C-alpha positions as CSV (number, residue, x, y, z in Angstrom):
1,X,16.4,2.1,2.3
2,X,15.6,5.7,1.6
3,X,13.0,7.3,3.8
4,X,11.0,10.3,2.8
5,X,8.2,11.9,4.8
6,X,5.6,11.1,2.3
7,X,6.6,7.4,2.4
8,X,6.2,7.0,6.1
9,X,2.9,5.5,7.3
10,X,2.4,8.1,10.1
11,X,3.1,11.2,8.0
12,X,-0.1,10.9,6.0
13,X,-2.1,11.3,9.2
14,X,-0.2,14.3,10.6
15,X,-2.0,17.2,8.9
16,X,-5.3,18.3,10.3
17,X,-5.1,15.8,13.2
18,X,-6.3,16.9,16.7
19,X,-8.5,19.8,15.7
20,X,-11.9,18.1,15.5
21,X,-13.0,18.1,19.1
22,X,-12.0,21.7,19.7
23,X,-13.5,22.9,16.4
24,X,-16.9,21.3,17.3
25,X,-16.9,22.8,20.8
26,X,-16.2,26.3,19.4
27,X,-18.9,26.0,16.8
28,X,-21.4,24.7,19.4
29,X,-20.6,27.5,21.8
30,X,-21.1,30.1,19.0
31,X,-24.5,28.5,18.1
32,X,-25.6,28.5,21.7
33,X,-25.0,32.2,21.9
34,X,-27.1,32.7,18.8
35,X,-24.1,34.3,17.0
36,X,-24.6,34.8,13.3
37,X,-21.0,33.8,12.9
38,X,-21.9,30.2,13.9
39,X,-23.2,29.5,10.4
40,X,-20.3,31.2,8.7
41,X,-17.8,29.2,10.8
42,X,-19.7,26.0,10.2
43,X,-19.6,26.6,6.4
44,X,-15.8,27.4,6.7
45,X,-15.2,24.1,8.5
46,X,-17.4,22.0,6.1
47,X,-15.9,23.2,2.9
48,X,-13.4,20.9,1.2
49,X,-12.6,22.7,-2.0
50,X,-9.5,24.9,-1.1
51,X,-10.6,28.1,-3.0
52,X,-14.1,27.9,-1.6
53,X,-12.8,27.1,1.9
54,X,-10.4,30.1,1.8
55,X,-13.2,32.4,0.8
56,X,-15.6,31.2,3.4
57,X,-13.0,31.2,6.2
58,X,-11.8,34.6,5.3
59,X,-15.2,36.1,6.1
60,X,-14.6,35.1,9.7
61,X,-10.8,35.1,10.0
62,X,-10.5,38.7,8.7
63,X,-13.4,40.1,10.8
64,X,-11.6,42.0,13.5
65,X,-14.8,42.3,15.5
66,X,-15.3,38.6,15.7
67,X,-14.8,36.6,18.9
68,X,-11.1,35.6,19.1
69,X,-11.5,31.8,19.5
70,X,-13.8,31.8,16.5
71,X,-11.3,33.8,14.4
72,X,-8.5,31.4,15.5
73,X,-10.6,28.4,14.3
74,X,-11.3,30.1,11.0
75,X,-7.6,30.9,10.6
76,X,-6.8,27.2,11.3
77,X,-9.2,26.1,8.7
78,X,-8.0,28.6,6.1
79,X,-4.5,27.3,6.9
80,X,-5.7,23.8,6.1
81,X,-6.9,25.0,2.7
82,X,-3.7,26.8,1.9
83,X,-1.7,23.7,2.8
84,X,-4.0,21.4,0.8
85,X,-3.4,23.7,-2.2
86,X,0.4,23.5,-1.7
87,X,0.8,27.0,-0.4
88,X,2.6,26.2,2.9
89,X,4.0,29.8,3.3
90,X,0.4,31.1,3.4
91,X,-0.6,28.2,5.7
92,X,2.2,29.0,8.1
93,X,1.1,32.7,8.1
94,X,-2.5,31.7,9.1
95,X,-1.4,29.2,11.7
96,X,1.0,31.8,13.2
97,X,-1.9,34.3,13.4
98,X,-4.1,31.7,15.0
99,X,-1.4,30.9,17.6
100,X,-1.1,34.6,18.5
101,X,-4.8,34.5,19.3
102,X,-4.9,31.1,21.1
103,X,-1.4,29.9,22.0
104,X,-2.9,26.9,23.9
105,X,-4.5,25.3,20.9
106,X,-2.2,22.3,20.2
107,X,-3.7,21.4,16.8
108,X,-2.4,24.7,15.3
109,X,1.2,23.8,16.3
110,X,0.8,20.4,14.7
111,X,-0.4,21.8,11.5
112,X,2.1,24.6,11.4
113,X,4.8,22.0,12.1
114,X,3.6,19.9,9.1
115,X,3.8,23.0,6.9
116,X,7.3,23.9,8.2
117,X,8.4,20.3,7.5
118,X,7.2,20.3,3.9
119,X,8.9,23.7,3.5
120,X,12.2,22.1,4.6
121,X,12.4,24.0,7.9
122,X,12.9,20.9,10.1
123,X,14.1,22.5,13.3
124,X,11.0,24.8,13.3
125,X,8.8,21.8,12.6
126,X,10.3,19.8,15.5
127,X,9.9,22.9,17.8
128,X,6.2,23.1,16.9
129,X,5.5,19.4,17.5
130,X,7.3,19.6,20.8
131,X,5.2,22.6,21.8
132,X,2.0,20.6,20.9
133,X,3.2,17.8,23.1
134,X,3.7,20.2,26.1
135,X,0.1,21.2,25.7
136,X,-1.1,17.6,25.2
137,X,1.4,14.8,25.9
138,X,-0.9,12.2,24.3
139,X,-1.1,14.0,21.0
140,X,-0.6,11.1,18.5
141,X,-0.2,13.4,15.5
142,X,2.6,15.3,17.1
143,X,4.4,12.1,18.2
144,X,4.1,10.6,14.7
145,X,5.3,13.8,13.0
146,X,8.2,14.6,15.4
147,X,9.3,11.0,15.2
148,X,9.3,11.1,11.4
149,X,11.6,14.1,11.5
150,X,13.9,12.6,14.0
151,X,14.1,9.5,11.8
152,X,14.8,11.7,8.7
153,X,17.7,13.2,10.6
154,X,19.0,9.8,11.8
155,X,18.3,10.7,15.4
156,X,17.3,7.2,16.1
157,X,17.1,7.3,19.9
158,X,14.7,10.2,19.8
159,X,12.6,8.7,17.0
160,X,12.3,5.5,18.9
161,X,11.2,7.3,22.1
162,X,8.4,9.0,20.1
163,X,7.4,5.8,18.5
164,X,7.5,3.9,21.8
165,X,5.1,6.5,23.2
166,X,2.9,6.2,20.1
167,X,2.7,2.4,20.5
168,X,1.8,2.9,24.2
169,X,-0.8,5.4,23.3
170,X,-2.6,3.0,20.9
171,X,-1.3,-0.6,21.0
172,X,-3.8,-1.5,18.2
173,X,-2.3,0.9,15.7
174,X,-0.4,-1.1,13.1
175,X,1.2,1.9,11.6
176,X,2.8,2.8,14.9
177,X,4.6,-0.5,14.9
178,X,5.7,0.0,11.3
179,X,7.0,3.4,12.3
180,X,9.1,1.9,15.1
181,X,10.2,-1.0,12.9
182,X,11.5,1.4,10.3
183,X,13.5,3.2,13.1
184,X,14.8,-0.1,14.4
185,X,15.7,-1.2,10.8
186,X,17.6,2.0,10.0
187,X,19.4,2.0,13.3
188,X,20.7,-1.5,12.6
189,X,18.5,-3.6,14.9
190,X,17.0,-6.0,12.4
191,X,15.6,-8.4,15.0
192,X,13.5,-5.8,16.8
193,X,12.4,-4.4,13.4
194,X,11.2,-7.9,12.4
195,X,9.2,-8.2,15.6
196,X,7.4,-4.9,15.0
197,X,6.7,-5.7,11.4
198,X,5.2,-9.0,12.4
199,X,3.1,-7.3,15.1
200,X,1.9,-4.8,12.5
201,X,0.8,-7.6,10.2
202,X,-1.0,-9.3,13.0
203,X,-3.0,-6.2,13.5
204,X,-3.4,-5.4,9.8
205,X,-2.9,-8.3,7.4
206,X,-2.9,-5.9,4.4
207,X,-0.2,-3.6,5.7
208,X,2.1,-3.3,2.7
209,X,4.9,-1.5,4.5
210,X,5.1,-4.2,7.1
211,X,5.1,-6.9,4.4
212,X,7.8,-5.1,2.5
213,X,9.8,-4.6,5.6
214,X,9.8,-8.3,6.4
215,X,10.8,-9.0,2.8
216,X,13.8,-6.7,3.1
217,X,14.8,-8.4,6.4
218,X,14.4,-11.9,5.1
219,X,18.2,-12.4,4.6
220,X,19.3,-10.4,7.6
221,X,19.6,-13.4,10.0
């Protein structure tokens, strides 16, 4: 079976994960101070159309007199927009600037790692996901994403360690079991792969990857 990042159930959730709570707290803090930038930051965060989001976020991100945490949030959101438009080099540049302002904001590393991965810079991506996990060990997005890259590199022990942690983090997440099942399957452990595919289906009866996995393994025993 050929595995690509886009085909893995956990990769689709990697980008933009982990930022919401921090984003809201920054916006609320700005509003509480009565900052006029609060409305601009909120507009930047809400926008979904990439060109509009870039324009709105640039008003805050490129304002050198702005509060640094607010600029970091605007840079993160502008990076989202660049990534969504397929401009990962621009996204990486914004995420890097945001990290320089706030190096303890784990979501930025997760998103820069995702952009590095799509750009083919796997070692840099793994390094960013690892840094995010040193900031927050229970960062599910970082675990999913780093595990995906380890799997892509056939580093099965490390992939399985990340997926074990992911399952422990949320035992009700069917995709976490599918991720681990794929790692077991590719490492040659069909029996444990089957167990995880069946667990995934017990949690999500419509999980196509789990169903397809069981079909592949039907003649393995």
